[in-house]
C-alpha positions in Angstrom: 59.5 121.8 140.8 57.5 122.1 137.6 60.3 124.1 136.0 62.6 121.1 136.4 60.2 118.2 135.6 58.9 119.5 132.2 62.3 120.1 130.6 63.5 116.8 132.0 60.6 114.9 130.4 61.1 116.7 127.1 64.8 115.8 127.2 63.9 112.2 128.0 61.6 112.0 125.0 64.1 113.5 122.7 66.8 111.1 123.9 64.5 108.1 123.5 63.6 109.1 119.9 67.2 109.7 119.0 68.2 106.3 120.5 65.4 104.5 118.6 66.5 106.2 115.3 70.1 105.3 116.0 69.1 101.7 116.6 67.0 101.6 113.4 69.9 103.0 111.3 72.3 100.5 112.8 70.1 97.5 112.0 69.5 98.8 108.4 73.2 99.4 107.7 74.7 96.3 109.5 74.3 93.9 106.6 75.5 96.2 103.8 78.6 97.1 105.9 79.3 93.4 106.6 79.0 92.6 102.9 81.3 95.5 102.0 83.9 94.4 104.5 83.7 90.8 103.2 84.2 92.0 99.6 87.2 94.1 100.6 88.7 91.2 102.5 88.2 88.8 99.5 89.7 91.3 97.1 92.7 91.7 99.5 93.2 87.9 99.7 93.0 87.6 95.9 95.6 90.4 95.5 97.9 88.8 98.0 97.7 85.2 96.6 96.6 85.6 92.9 97.2 81.9 92.1 94.3 80.9 94.5 90.8 80.3 93.1 89.2 79.8 96.5 90.1 80.2 100.1 89.3 77.9 103.1 89.6 78.7 106.8 92.5 77.2 108.6 91.8 75.8 112.1 94.9 77.3 113.9 95.6 79.3 117.0 95.7 83.0 116.1 98.7 84.5 117.9 100.0 88.1 118.2 98.2 90.4 115.8 97.1 87.6 113.4 93.4 87.8 112.9 92.7 85.4 110.0 94.5 82.5 108.3 93.1 81.0 105.0 94.5 78.3 102.8 94.6 79.2 99.1 93.5 76.5 96.7 93.7 76.4 92.9 90.9 75.1 90.6 91.9 71.5 91.2 91.8 71.9 95.0 95.6 71.8 95.5 97.1 74.2 98.1 99.0 77.0 96.4 99.7 79.0 99.6 98.3 80.7 102.6 96.8 84.1 103.2 97.5 85.5 106.7 95.9 88.8 108.0 97.8 90.7 110.6 97.0 94.0 112.4 100.2 95.5 113.5 100.2 98.9 115.3 101.1 101.9 113.1 101.2 105.6 113.8 97.5 106.1 113.8 96.2 102.7 114.9 96.3 99.2 113.5 97.4 98.6 109.9 95.4 95.6 108.5 97.9 93.7 106.3 96.9 90.7 104.2 100.0 88.6 103.3 100.1 85.9 100.6 102.7 83.3 101.0 103.4 80.5 98.4 104.2 77.0 99.4 107.9 77.7 98.8 107.8 80.4 101.6 108.0 83.3 99.2 105.7 86.3 99.6 103.3 86.4 96.6 101.9 89.7 97.5 100.4 91.9 100.2 97.4 94.1 100.6 97.0 96.9 103.2 93.4 97.7 103.7 91.7 100.5 105.6 94.7 101.9 107.4 93.9 104.6 110.0 97.1 106.4 109.1 97.8 110.0 108.2 96.3 110.8 104.8 99.1 111.5 102.3 101.7 109.9 104.4 101.1 106.6 106.2 97.9 106.0 104.2 100.3 105.5 101.2 100.8 102.0 102.6 97.6 101.1 100.8 99.0 102.1 97.4 100.1 99.4 94.9 103.6 101.0 94.5 104.5 100.3 98.1 102.8 96.9 98.3 104.4 95.5 95.1 107.9 95.6 96.5 107.1 92.7 98.9 106.3 90.2 96.1 109.2 87.7 95.7 110.7 88.4 99.2 111.2 85.8 101.9 112.8 85.5 105.3 112.8 88.3 107.9 112.3 91.7 106.4 113.2 95.2 107.5 112.9 98.7 106.1 115.9 100.1 104.3 116.4 102.6 107.2 117.0 99.6 109.4 119.3 97.9 107.0 116.6 95.9 105.1 115.4 95.7 101.6 111.9 97.3 102.0 111.8 101.0 100.8 109.9 102.9 103.5 107.3 105.5 102.7 108.8 108.9 102.9 107.9 110.6 106.2 106.0 107.5 107.3 108.6 105.1 108.6 106.4 104.0 111.5 103.7 102.8 109.2 106.3 101.2 106.9 107.8 99.4 109.9 104.3 98.3 111.0 103.6 96.7 107.6 107.0 94.9 107.7 106.2 93.7 111.2 102.9 92.3 110.0 104.6 90.6 107.1 107.3 89.1 109.3 104.6 87.9 111.7 102.8 86.1 108.8 106.0 84.5 107.4 107.0 83.4 110.9 103.7 81.7 111.4 104.0 80.0 108.0 107.5 78.7 108.8 106.5 77.5 112.3 103.5 75.7 111.1 104.9 73.4 108.4 105.7 75.9 105.7 108.8 76.0 103.6 112.1 76.7 105.5 
C-alpha cells in the first residue's frame, strides 16, 4: 500500500504546484493579451474605415457570424460608415474579417486579422494585396472562380470564399439595417 500512496502524494503535489503556476501566469498575462487584442481590433477598424476618427458601439442584434458592429464617426461626430466584424469559417477555422462600409454602401476596406489558415496559402488573406481589391466594391461579391470579381488566393480558394462570405454578410446587414441600397 505504501508503494502506491507515496507516488500518488508526490504526483498530487506536483500537479497542485503546476496548476498554481499556470493560474499565476494566466492572471499575469490576461491584461496584456486583452490590450494587444484591443489594439489589433482598433487598427483593423481604422484600416477598414479610414475616414473615421472614432468608433462607437451599435446596439444591434448580432446574427450569423457577425461579432461586432461599430459606427464610424468623423471629427465633427458625423457618421461616415460602419465597421462590421464577421468570423466566417475557412479551411483551418474562423477567418476574422473586419469590413468597412461607407454610408453609400460601398466597401471602404477590409482587414483580415489572425486567421488560423495554412501558412503561405490561406494566411495570405491577411496580406494587403488581397485585402485592397475589396475597396470600392458593393453588392453581393464572389470569387472569380465562381464568376465574381474577387481574385482568389492561389491554392486557397476556401479561405478566399470565406472572406467573401464575411464581406457579403456585413454588406447584407448594412443594407437590411437602413444602409444605402
